[in-house]
C-alpha positions as CSV (number, residue, x, y, z in Angstrom):
1,M,44.9,78.1,55.1
2,Q,45.3,74.7,53.6
3,P,42.2,72.5,53.3
4,I,41.6,69.6,55.6
5,Y,40.8,66.3,54.0
6,I,38.6,63.4,55.2
7,I,39.5,60.2,53.3
8,I,37.1,57.3,53.4
9,P,38.4,54.1,51.9
10,V,35.6,51.7,51.0
11,H,34.9,48.3,49.4
12,N,31.3,47.0,49.2
13,R,30.2,49.0,52.2
14,K,27.5,51.2,50.5
15,A,25.1,51.5,53.4
16,F,27.9,52.3,55.9
17,T,29.5,54.9,53.5
18,L,26.2,56.6,52.8
19,A,25.4,56.8,56.5
20,C,28.8,58.2,57.2
21,L,28.4,60.9,54.5
22,E,24.9,61.7,55.7
23,N,26.3,62.2,59.2
24,L,29.0,64.5,57.8
25,K,26.4,66.5,55.9
26,T,24.1,66.8,58.9
27,N,27.0,68.1,61.0
28,G,28.1,70.6,58.3
29,D,31.4,68.8,57.7
30,L,30.9,68.3,54.0
31,Q,31.0,72.0,53.6
32,K,34.0,72.5,55.9
33,Y,36.3,69.8,54.7
34,Q,37.3,68.2,51.4
35,V,35.9,64.6,51.5
36,I,37.4,61.9,49.3
37,V,35.9,58.5,49.0
38,V,38.2,55.9,47.6
39,D,36.1,53.1,46.2
40,D,38.2,50.0,45.5
41,R,35.9,48.5,42.7
42,S,32.9,47.8,44.8
43,S,30.2,45.7,43.2
44,D,27.4,47.2,45.3
45,R,27.2,50.5,43.4
46,T,28.9,52.4,46.2
47,A,30.6,55.0,43.9
48,E,27.5,55.6,41.8
49,E,25.3,56.1,44.9
50,V,27.8,58.5,46.4
51,A,28.1,60.5,43.2
52,E,24.3,60.7,42.9
53,N,23.7,61.8,46.5
54,Y,26.8,63.7,47.4
55,P,28.2,65.6,44.3
56,E,30.5,67.6,46.6
57,V,32.5,64.5,47.4
58,T,35.5,63.5,45.3
59,I,35.4,59.8,44.3
60,L,38.5,57.9,43.3
61,I,38.2,54.4,41.9
62,G,40.8,51.8,42.8
63,D,41.7,48.6,40.9
64,G,40.3,46.2,43.5
65,N,43.7,45.6,45.2
66,L,44.2,48.8,47.1
67,W,43.1,47.7,50.6
68,W,43.1,50.4,53.3
69,T,46.8,51.4,53.0
70,G,46.7,51.6,49.2
71,A,43.5,53.6,49.3
72,I,45.0,56.2,51.7
73,F,48.2,56.4,49.6
74,H,46.2,56.8,46.3
75,S,44.1,59.6,47.7
76,D,47.1,61.3,49.2
77,Q,48.9,61.3,45.8
78,I,45.8,62.9,44.2
79,R,45.6,65.4,47.0
80,L,49.3,66.4,46.7
81,K,48.9,66.9,42.9
82,S,46.1,69.3,43.4
83,R,48.2,71.7,45.5
């Protein structure tokens, strides 16, 4: 069975992202699914906080110009390469 991915694109939404990940953890979803956070060069330490608190989450760093569609595309390219 192929894994199911949850992709979370984010830019400077640390509190929202951490709350989302905590909810996924509480529900057991971090263990069931592959979670990818695409941080598009946040200045609020989003990627660092996610890495410190949720080591099971894959973090991809964008160049600051991904926006939502680019973040989804970027994560999908990484996902396809890992097959």
